C-alpha positions as CSV (number, residue, x, y, z in Angstrom):
1,X,67.3,32.9,28.3
2,X,64.1,31.0,28.0
3,X,61.0,32.4,29.5
4,X,58.2,30.2,30.7
5,X,54.9,31.8,31.4
6,X,53.2,31.5,34.8
7,X,49.5,30.8,35.0
8,X,49.0,34.5,36.0
9,X,50.9,35.7,33.0
10,X,49.0,33.4,30.7
11,X,45.7,34.7,32.1
12,X,46.9,38.2,31.5
13,X,47.6,37.4,27.8
14,X,44.2,35.7,27.5
15,X,42.5,38.8,29.0
16,X,44.4,41.0,26.5
17,X,43.1,38.9,23.6
18,X,39.5,39.0,25.1
19,X,39.7,42.9,25.4
20,X,41.0,43.2,21.8
21,X,39.3,40.5,19.6
22,X,40.8,40.2,16.2
23,X,43.9,42.2,17.2
24,X,47.4,40.9,16.2
25,X,49.3,39.9,19.4
26,X,53.1,40.1,19.3
27,X,55.7,39.2,21.9
28,X,59.1,40.8,22.1
29,X,61.9,39.3,24.3
30,X,63.8,41.8,26.4
31,X,66.6,41.4,28.9
32,X,64.2,41.4,31.9
33,X,61.3,39.4,30.4
34,X,58.8,39.8,27.6
35,X,56.7,42.6,26.2
36,X,53.4,41.5,24.7
37,X,51.4,44.0,22.6
38,X,48.0,43.9,20.9
39,X,48.0,45.7,17.5
40,X,45.0,46.8,15.5
41,X,45.1,48.8,12.3
42,X,48.9,49.4,12.6
43,X,48.6,50.9,16.1
44,X,49.4,49.4,19.5
45,X,46.1,49.1,21.5
46,X,47.6,47.7,24.7
47,X,50.9,46.5,26.1
48,X,51.8,44.0,28.8
49,X,55.1,43.7,30.5
50,X,55.9,40.2,31.9
51,X,59.1,39.8,33.9
52,X,61.3,36.6,34.0
53,X,60.4,36.1,37.7
54,X,56.7,35.5,36.8
55,X,55.2,38.9,37.5
56,X,52.9,41.0,35.3
57,X,54.4,44.4,35.8
58,X,52.1,47.4,36.5
59,X,51.7,50.2,34.0
60,X,54.2,53.0,34.2
61,X,54.2,56.5,32.7
62,X,56.5,56.8,29.7
63,X,58.0,60.3,29.4
64,X,58.4,61.9,26.0
65,X,61.7,61.4,24.3
């Protein structure tokens, strides 16, 4: 499955880079889309979830394992 970013998704990634200058930005393909993370000093500073339909998914609470 190839994922092409929408303008909204591309802007979200640009804003992520602006909020975290110098951070390493990584993208991970998942079944439903792409997860983009900004990493600094070995820690994740922020995560974006981009679905294959072109949406930037809202933040969700992640329960403890």
